[in-house]
DSSP file (Angstrom, degrees, kcal/mol; ACC not computed):
  #  RESIDUE AA STRUCTURE BP1 BP2  ACC     N-H-->O    O-->H-N    N-H-->O    O-->H-N    TCO  KAPPA ALPHA  PHI   PSI    X-CA   Y-CA   Z-CA
    1    1 A M              0   0    0      0, 0.0    67,-0.2     0, 0.0     2,-0.1   0.000 360.0 360.0 360.0 123.5   44.3   16.8   15.0
    2    2 A A  B     -a   68   0A   0     65,-2.3    67,-0.5     1,-0.1     2,-0.2  -0.452 360.0-101.3 -78.5 150.2   43.5   20.4   15.7
    3    3 A A        -     0   0    0     -2,-0.1    -1,-0.1    65,-0.1    67,-0.1  -0.502  31.8-154.9 -68.1 139.0   41.6   21.5   18.8
    4    4 A T        -     0   0    0     65,-0.2    17,-0.1    -2,-0.2    -1,-0.1  -0.883   7.4-145.5-120.8  99.4   38.1   22.2   18.0
    5    5 A P        +     0   0    0      0, 0.0    15,-2.0     0, 0.0     2,-0.3  -0.358  27.9 175.9 -64.3 140.3   36.5   24.7   20.5
    6    6 A A  E     -D   19   0B   0     13,-0.2     2,-0.4     2,-0.0    13,-0.2  -0.989  24.0-160.9-147.0 152.2   32.8   23.9   21.2
    7    7 A D  E     -D   18   0B   0     11,-2.4    11,-2.8    -2,-0.3     2,-0.5  -0.970   9.4-157.3-126.2 144.9   29.9   25.1   23.3
    8    8 A V  E     -D   17   0B   0     -2,-0.4     2,-0.4     9,-0.2     9,-0.2  -0.990  11.9-171.2-126.8 126.7   26.8   23.0   24.0
    9    9 A K  E     -D   16   0B   0      7,-3.1     7,-2.9    -2,-0.5     2,-0.6  -0.909  15.3-145.5-117.7 142.8   23.6   24.8   25.1
   10   10 A E  E     -D   15   0B   0     -2,-0.4     5,-0.2     5,-0.2    -2,-0.0  -0.944  19.8-177.4-107.9 120.8   20.4   23.3   26.3
   11   11 A L        -     0   0    0      3,-3.3     3,-0.1    -2,-0.6    -2,-0.0  -0.673  44.0-101.6-105.2 165.2   17.2   25.1   25.2
   12   12 A P  S    S+     0   0    0      0, 0.0     3,-0.1     0, 0.0    -1,-0.1   0.838 121.7  26.4 -58.0 -29.7   13.7   24.1   26.4
   13   13 A E  S    S+     0   0    0      1,-0.1    85,-2.9    84,-0.0     2,-0.3   0.545 127.8   9.8-111.1  -8.8   13.1   22.4   23.0
   14   14 A A  E     - E   0  97B   0     83,-0.3    -3,-3.3    -3,-0.1     2,-0.4  -0.977  62.2-113.5-159.7 168.7   16.5   21.4   21.7
   15   15 A Y  E     -DE  10  96B   0     81,-3.1    81,-2.8    -2,-0.3     2,-0.5  -0.931  30.9-156.0-107.8 141.3   20.2   21.0   22.4
   16   16 A V  E     -DE   9  95B   0     -7,-2.9    -7,-3.1    -2,-0.4     2,-0.5  -0.978   5.5-164.8-125.3 122.4   22.5   23.3   20.3
   17   17 A F  E     -DE   8  94B   0     77,-3.1    77,-3.0    -2,-0.5     2,-0.5  -0.930   7.0-169.9-107.4 123.3   26.2   22.4   19.6
   18   18 A V  E     -DE   7  93B   0    -11,-2.8   -11,-2.4    -2,-0.5     2,-0.4  -0.968   7.6-179.3-120.1 123.2   28.3   25.4   18.4
   19   19 A L  E     -DE   6  92B   0     73,-2.7    73,-2.7    -2,-0.5     2,-0.7  -0.964  26.3-134.0-124.8 134.1   31.8   24.6   17.0
   20   20 A D  E     + E   0  91B   0    -15,-2.0    71,-0.2    -2,-0.4    70,-0.1  -0.797  33.0 162.9 -82.0 118.6   34.5   26.9   15.7
   21   21 A M    >   -     0   0    0     69,-3.0     3,-1.0    -2,-0.7    69,-0.1  -0.520  18.8-173.3-133.9  65.0   35.8   25.4   12.5
   22   22 A P  T 3   +     0   0    0      0, 0.0     3,-0.1     0, 0.0    68,-0.1  -0.170  61.2  21.7 -66.8 155.2   37.6   28.2   10.8
   23   23 A W  T 3  S+     0   0    0      1,-0.3     2,-0.3    40,-0.0    40,-0.0   0.532  95.9 114.3  69.8  11.3   39.1   28.1    7.3
   24   24 A L    <   -     0   0    0     -3,-1.0     2,-0.3    22,-0.1    -1,-0.3  -0.782  59.4-136.7-106.4 154.6   36.9   25.2    6.2
   25   25 A S    >   -     0   0    0     -2,-0.3     3,-2.1    -3,-0.1     4,-0.3  -0.685  33.9-103.2 -97.9 162.9   34.1   25.3    3.6
   26   26 A A  G >  S+     0   0    0      1,-0.3     3,-1.3    -2,-0.3    -1,-0.1   0.817 121.2  58.9 -57.6 -32.3   30.8   23.6    4.2
   27   27 A D  G 3  S+     0   0    0      1,-0.2    -1,-0.3     3,-0.0    -3,-0.0   0.584 100.2  58.0 -78.1  -5.0   31.7   20.7    2.0
   28   28 A Q  G <  S+     0   0    0     -3,-2.1    17,-1.0    16,-0.0     2,-0.4   0.374  94.2  82.2 -97.6   2.0   34.8   20.0    4.3
   29   29 A V  E <   -B   44   0A   0     -3,-1.3     2,-0.4    -4,-0.3    15,-0.2  -0.877  58.8-171.0-110.6 139.4   32.6   19.6    7.3
   30   30 A R  E     -B   43   0A   0     13,-3.2    13,-2.7    -2,-0.4     2,-0.4  -0.991   7.8-167.1-134.3 140.2   30.7   16.4    8.3
   31   31 A V  E     +B   42   0A   0     -2,-0.4     2,-0.3    11,-0.2    11,-0.2  -0.994  16.8 170.5-125.3 122.7   28.1   15.7   10.9
   32   32 A D  E     -B   41   0A   0      9,-2.7     9,-3.2    -2,-0.4     2,-0.5  -0.945  29.4-145.0-134.1 152.2   27.2   12.1   11.8
   33   33 A V  E     -B   40   0A   0     -2,-0.3     7,-0.2     7,-0.2    -2,-0.0  -0.985  36.5-121.4-107.5 124.2   25.2   10.3   14.5
   34   34 A E    >   -     0   0    0      5,-2.7     3,-2.8    -2,-0.5     5,-0.3  -0.216  26.4-102.7 -66.8 160.3   26.7    7.0   15.3
   35   35 A E  T 3  S+     0   0    0      1,-0.3    -1,-0.1     2,-0.1    -2,-0.0   0.808 121.0  61.6 -54.6 -35.4   24.8    3.8   14.8
   36   36 A D  T 3  S-     0   0    0      1,-0.1    -1,-0.3     3,-0.0    -2,-0.1   0.695 102.6-135.3 -63.4 -16.7   24.1    3.5   18.5
   37   37 A G  S <  S+     0   0    0     -3,-2.8    43,-0.2     2,-0.2    -2,-0.1   0.643  83.9  93.7  70.0  15.8   22.3    6.9   18.2
   38   38 A R  S    S+     0   0    0      1,-0.1    36,-4.0    -4,-0.1     2,-0.4   0.398  71.5  65.0-116.9  -0.6   24.0    8.1   21.4
   39   39 A T  E     - C   0  73A   0     34,-0.3    -5,-2.7    -5,-0.3     2,-0.5  -0.991  59.4-156.0-134.5 126.3   27.0    9.9   19.9
   40   40 A L  E     -BC  33  72A   0     32,-3.0    32,-2.7    -2,-0.4     2,-0.5  -0.868  16.5-165.3 -94.4 128.7   27.2   13.0   17.8
   41   41 A V  E     -BC  32  71A   0     -9,-3.2    -9,-2.7    -2,-0.5     2,-0.5  -0.970   7.8-174.4-122.9 123.9   30.4   13.2   15.7
   42   42 A V  E     +BC  31  70A   0     28,-3.0    28,-2.4    -2,-0.5     2,-0.3  -0.976  16.7 160.3-118.8 129.8   31.6   16.3   14.0
   43   43 A S  E     +BC  30  69A   0    -13,-2.7   -13,-3.2    -2,-0.5     2,-0.3  -0.910   9.4 159.1-143.0 167.0   34.6   16.2   11.8
   44   44 A G  E     -BC  29  68A   0     24,-2.0    24,-3.2    -2,-0.3     2,-0.4  -0.965  20.7-141.5-175.7 168.2   36.4   18.1    9.0
   45   45 A E  E     - C   0  67A   0    -17,-1.0     2,-0.6    -2,-0.3    22,-0.2  -0.970   1.8-159.0-149.4 131.1   39.7   18.4    7.3
   46   46 A R  E     - C   0  66A   0     20,-2.6    20,-2.8    -2,-0.4     2,-0.3  -0.955  20.2-167.5-111.4 122.5   41.7   21.3    5.9
   47   47 A K        -     0   0    0     -2,-0.6     2,-0.2    18,-0.2     3,-0.1  -0.684  31.7 -91.2-106.3 159.2   44.4   20.3    3.5
   48   48 A R        -     0   0    0     -2,-0.3    -1,-0.1     1,-0.1    17,-0.0  -0.473  49.3-107.8 -70.1 137.0   47.2   22.3    2.0
   49   49 A E        -     0   0    0     -2,-0.2     2,-2.0     1,-0.1     3,-0.4  -0.314  28.9-111.6 -62.3 149.5   46.2   24.0   -1.2
   50   50 A K  S    S+     0   0    0      1,-0.2    -1,-0.1     2,-0.1     4,-0.1  -0.451  74.4 126.8 -81.4  64.9   47.9   22.5   -4.3
   51   51 A E    > > +     0   0    0     -2,-2.0     5,-1.8     1,-0.1     3,-1.1   0.573  48.5  80.5 -98.8 -12.6   50.0   25.5   -5.0
   52   52 A R  G > 5S+     0   0    0     -3,-0.4     3,-2.1     1,-0.3    -1,-0.1   0.894  86.7  60.1 -61.9 -35.7   53.4   23.8   -5.2
   53   53 A D  G 3 5S+     0   0    0      1,-0.3    -1,-0.3     2,-0.1    -2,-0.1   0.778 103.7  52.9 -62.6 -23.3   52.6   22.7   -8.7
   54   54 A Q  G < 5S-     0   0    0     -3,-1.1    -1,-0.3     2,-0.1    -2,-0.2   0.320 121.8-104.7 -96.6  10.4   52.3   26.4   -9.6
   55   55 A G  T < 5S+     0   0    0     -3,-2.1     2,-0.3     1,-0.3    -3,-0.2   0.640  71.7 145.1  80.7  13.8   55.8   27.3   -8.1
   56   56 A I      < -     0   0    0     -5,-1.8     2,-0.4     2,-0.0    -1,-0.3  -0.702  27.2-170.5 -89.5 139.5   54.4   29.0   -5.0
   57   57 A R        -     0   0    0     -2,-0.3     2,-0.3    -5,-0.0    -5,-0.0  -0.999  22.2-123.8-129.4 129.8   56.4   28.6   -1.8
   58   58 A Y        -     0   0    0     -2,-0.4     3,-0.1     1,-0.2    -2,-0.0  -0.545  23.2-179.8 -72.1 133.0   55.1   29.6    1.7
   59   59 A V  S    S+     0   0    0      1,-0.4     2,-0.3    -2,-0.3    -1,-0.2   0.756  78.6  12.5 -94.0 -36.9   57.4   32.0    3.5
   60   60 A W        -     0   0    0      0, 0.0     2,-0.4     0, 0.0    -1,-0.4  -0.995  66.5-178.9-142.5 132.3   55.1   32.2    6.6
   61   61 A M        +     0   0    0     -2,-0.3    -3,-0.0    -3,-0.1     0, 0.0  -0.927  19.3 149.7-141.0 116.8   52.2   29.9    7.5
   62   62 A E        +     0   0    0     -2,-0.4     2,-0.1     2,-0.1    -1,-0.1   0.588  44.5 101.7-115.1 -22.1   50.1   30.2   10.6
   63   63 A R  S    S-     0   0    0      1,-0.1     2,-0.1   -40,-0.0   -40,-0.0  -0.443  78.5-108.0 -69.0 138.8   46.7   28.9    9.5
   64   64 A R        -     0   0    0     -2,-0.1     2,-0.3   -42,-0.0    -1,-0.1  -0.390  30.1-166.5 -72.8 142.8   46.1   25.4   10.8
   65   65 A L        +     0   0    0     -2,-0.1     2,-0.2     2,-0.0   -18,-0.2  -0.873  43.6  58.1-113.3 154.0   46.1   22.3    8.6
   66   66 A G  E    S- C   0  46A   0    -20,-2.8   -20,-2.6    -2,-0.3     2,-0.3  -0.731  80.7 -35.3 128.4-170.9   44.8   19.0    9.6
   67   67 A K  E     - C   0  45A   0     -2,-0.2   -65,-2.3   -22,-0.2     2,-0.4  -0.616  37.5-153.3 -95.3 147.4   41.8   17.1   10.9
   68   68 A Y  E     +aC   2  44A   0    -24,-3.2   -24,-2.0    -2,-0.3     2,-0.3  -0.953  21.2 168.7-114.7 136.3   39.1   18.3   13.2
   69   69 A L  E     + C   0  43A   0    -67,-0.5     2,-0.3    -2,-0.4   -26,-0.2  -0.953   7.5 168.4-153.1 131.2   37.2   15.8   15.3
   70   70 A K  E     - C   0  42A   0    -28,-2.4   -28,-3.0    -2,-0.3     2,-0.4  -0.989  13.1-161.3-145.1 137.2   34.8   16.2   18.2
   71   71 A R  E     - C   0  41A   0     -2,-0.3   -30,-0.2   -30,-0.2    -2,-0.0  -0.959   6.2-170.9-120.6 134.8   32.5   13.6   19.8
   72   72 A F  E     - C   0  40A   0    -32,-2.7   -32,-3.0    -2,-0.4     2,-0.3  -0.993  22.2-130.4-125.6 130.3   29.5   14.4   22.0
   73   73 A P  E     - C   0  39A   0      0, 0.0   -34,-0.3     0, 0.0   -35,-0.0  -0.605  31.2-128.4 -72.8 138.9   27.5   12.0   24.0
   74   74 A M        -     0   0    0    -36,-4.0     6,-0.0    -2,-0.3     2,-0.0  -0.681  18.2-115.8 -88.5 138.0   23.8   12.6   23.3
   75   75 A P    >   -     0   0    0      0, 0.0     3,-1.8     0, 0.0    -1,-0.1  -0.305  28.8-110.6 -64.0 155.9   21.4   13.0   26.1
   76   76 A E  T 3  S+     0   0    0      1,-0.3    -2,-0.0     3,-0.0     0, 0.0   0.813 116.6  53.5 -59.7 -31.4   18.7   10.4   26.5
   77   77 A N  T 3  S+     0   0    0      2,-0.1    22,-3.9    21,-0.0     2,-0.3   0.309  80.7 118.5 -89.1   9.6   15.9   12.8   25.5
   78   78 A A  E <   -F   98   0B   0     -3,-1.8     2,-1.0    20,-0.2    20,-0.2  -0.592  61.0-140.1 -77.7 136.0   17.6   13.8   22.2
   79   79 A N  E >   -     0   0B   0     18,-3.0     3,-1.8    -2,-0.3    18,-0.4  -0.817  16.4-172.2 -96.2  97.8   15.7   12.9   19.1
   80   80 A V  E 3  S+     0   0B   0     -2,-1.0     3,-0.3     1,-0.3    -1,-0.1   0.574  81.0  67.1 -71.9  -9.3   18.4   11.7   16.7
   81   81 A E  E 3  S+     0   0B   0      1,-0.2     2,-0.5    16,-0.1    -1,-0.3   0.607  98.1  56.2 -81.8 -12.6   15.9   11.6   13.9
   82   82 A K  E <  S+     0   0B   0     -3,-1.8    15,-2.1    15,-0.2     2,-0.4  -0.676  71.3 141.0-124.0  78.2   15.7   15.4   14.1
   83   83 A V  E     -F   96   0B   0     -2,-0.5     2,-0.4    -3,-0.3    13,-0.2  -0.960  23.1-177.1-119.7 133.7   19.2   16.8   13.6
   84   84 A A  E     -F   95   0B   0     11,-2.3    11,-3.1    -2,-0.4     2,-0.4  -0.981   4.9-164.7-129.6 141.9   20.0   19.9   11.6
   85   85 A A  E     -F   94   0B   0     -2,-0.4     2,-0.4     9,-0.2     9,-0.2  -0.981   5.3-176.2-130.9 145.4   23.4   21.6   10.9
   86   86 A R  E     -F   93   0B   0      7,-1.9     7,-3.2    -2,-0.4     2,-0.5  -0.999   6.9-162.5-139.0 135.2   24.2   25.0    9.6
   87   87 A Y  E     +F   92   0B   0     -2,-0.4     2,-0.3     5,-0.2     5,-0.2  -0.970  21.1 155.8-124.3 119.9   27.7   26.3    8.7
   88   88 A K  E >   -F   91   0B   0      3,-2.5     3,-1.4    -2,-0.5    -2,-0.0  -0.958  64.1 -11.7-148.9 129.6   28.4   30.0    8.4
   89   89 A D  T 3  S-     0   0    0     -2,-0.3     3,-0.1     1,-0.3    -1,-0.1   0.854 127.6 -49.9  55.1  39.9   31.5   32.2    8.7
   90   90 A G  T 3  S+     0   0    0    -66,-0.2   -69,-3.0     1,-0.2     2,-0.5   0.573 115.7 111.4  79.9   9.0   33.6   29.4   10.2
   91   91 A V  E <   -EF  20  88B   0     -3,-1.4    -3,-2.5   -71,-0.2     2,-0.5  -0.975  51.4-157.4-121.6 123.1   31.0   28.4   12.8
   92   92 A L  E     -EF  19  87B   0    -73,-2.7   -73,-2.7    -2,-0.5     2,-0.6  -0.864   7.6-168.9 -98.7 125.5   29.1   25.1   12.7
   93   93 A T  E     -EF  18  86B   0     -7,-3.2    -7,-1.9    -2,-0.5     2,-0.5  -0.957   1.4-171.3-119.0 119.1   25.8   25.0   14.6
   94   94 A V  E     -EF  17  85B   0    -77,-3.0   -77,-3.1    -2,-0.6     2,-0.5  -0.918   4.6-163.0-107.6 126.4   24.1   21.6   15.1
   95   95 A T  E     -EF  16  84B   0    -11,-3.1   -11,-2.3    -2,-0.5     2,-0.5  -0.939   5.1-172.3-112.6 127.0   20.6   21.5   16.5
   96   96 A V  E     -EF  15  83B   0    -81,-2.8   -81,-3.1    -2,-0.5   -13,-0.2  -0.966  21.7-134.4-122.6 115.2   19.2   18.3   18.0
   97   97 A V  E     -E   14   0B   0    -15,-2.1   -18,-3.0    -2,-0.5   -83,-0.3  -0.348  19.8-121.1 -65.4 143.7   15.5   18.5   18.9
   98   98 A K  E     - F   0  78B   0    -85,-2.9   -20,-0.2   -20,-0.2    -1,-0.1  -0.604  23.8-113.5 -83.6 149.2   14.5   17.1   22.2
   99   99 A K        -     0   0    0    -22,-3.9     3,-0.1    -2,-0.2    -1,-0.1  -0.495  42.2 -99.2 -72.0 148.5   11.9   14.2   22.4
  100  100 A P        -     0   0    0      0, 0.0    -1,-0.1     0, 0.0     3,-0.1  -0.455  49.6 -92.0 -70.2 148.9    8.7   15.2   24.1
  101  101 A P        -     0   0    0      0, 0.0     2,-0.1     0, 0.0    -3,-0.0  -0.281  45.9-107.6 -63.1 142.7    8.5   14.2   27.7
  102  102 A E        -     0   0    0      1,-0.1     3,-0.1    -3,-0.1    -3,-0.0  -0.416  32.0-109.8 -71.4 144.0    6.9   10.8   28.4
  103  103 A E        -     0   0    0     -2,-0.1    -1,-0.1     1,-0.1     2,-0.1  -0.514  40.5-105.1 -69.1 138.4    3.5   10.7   29.9
  104  104 A P        -     0   0    0      0, 0.0     2,-0.2     0, 0.0    -1,-0.1  -0.411  38.8-108.7 -63.6 137.9    3.6    9.4   33.4
  105  105 A K        -     0   0    0     -2,-0.1     3,-0.0    -3,-0.1    -3,-0.0  -0.487  28.9-136.4 -67.7 132.4    2.4    5.9   33.7
  106  106 A K        -     0   0    0     -2,-0.2    -1,-0.1     1,-0.1    -3,-0.0  -0.691  27.7-101.9 -87.5 140.1   -1.0    5.6   35.4
  107  107 A P        -     0   0    0      0, 0.0     2,-0.5     0, 0.0    -1,-0.1  -0.323  37.3-120.4 -60.3 142.9   -1.4    2.8   37.9
  108  108 A K        -     0   0    0     -3,-0.0     2,-0.5     2,-0.0    -3,-0.0  -0.722  20.5-144.8 -89.3 129.4   -3.3   -0.1   36.5
  109  109 A T        -     0   0    0     -2,-0.5     2,-0.5     2,-0.0    -1,-0.0  -0.837  10.1-154.6 -96.9 130.9   -6.5   -0.9   38.3
  110  110 A V        -     0   0    0     -2,-0.5     2,-0.3     0, 0.0    -2,-0.0  -0.885  15.9-127.7-103.8 129.0   -7.4   -4.7   38.5
  111  111 A E        -     0   0    0     -2,-0.5     2,-0.6     1,-0.1    -2,-0.0  -0.573  20.0-132.6 -77.6 135.4  -11.0   -5.6   38.9
  112  112 A V        -     0   0    0     -2,-0.3     2,-0.3     1,-0.0    -1,-0.1  -0.792  17.3-144.6 -88.7 120.9  -11.7   -7.9   41.8
  113  113 A Q        -     0   0    0     -2,-0.6     2,-0.5     1,-0.0    -1,-0.0  -0.626  12.4-126.0 -86.7 140.5  -13.8  -10.8   40.9
  114  114 A V              0   0    0     -2,-0.3    -1,-0.0     1,-0.1     0, 0.0  -0.728 360.0 360.0 -85.3 130.1  -16.3  -12.2   43.5
  115  115 A A              0   0    0     -2,-0.5    -1,-0.1     0, 0.0    -2,-0.0   0.413 360.0 360.0 -87.4 360.0  -15.8  -15.9   44.0
C-alpha cells in the first residue's frame, strides 16, 4: 500500500480533505463514507499496464504501483449527507459540509398550580 499524503483543513462552513493521488485517473479513485457515518475512506489502485502482451519490457520503473487507502475520522458536526469530491491533476479534494450549530436549549418553565 503506497503512502498517501493528505491535508485536512477546517473552513467556517466545511471540512476539506486534500490528497495527492498521482498517476491515477478519476475512475480509479473511490470515496466512501462508512455505514457508521463517522469515517471517510479514500482509496484507489494503480495497476501495471498490460504491455507485456505487446512485447514491451520495462528497463527502469520508478512510478508507484499498488493500492492507496486513507481513513479519516469525521468530526461530530460533519454532514455526511453533503459530501463532494473532485479529482484534478493527481489531487483529490473532498469537501464535507458542516451541520449548522444547534440552537441552545431554552430552559422549560413549569407553571405552578394553586392547590
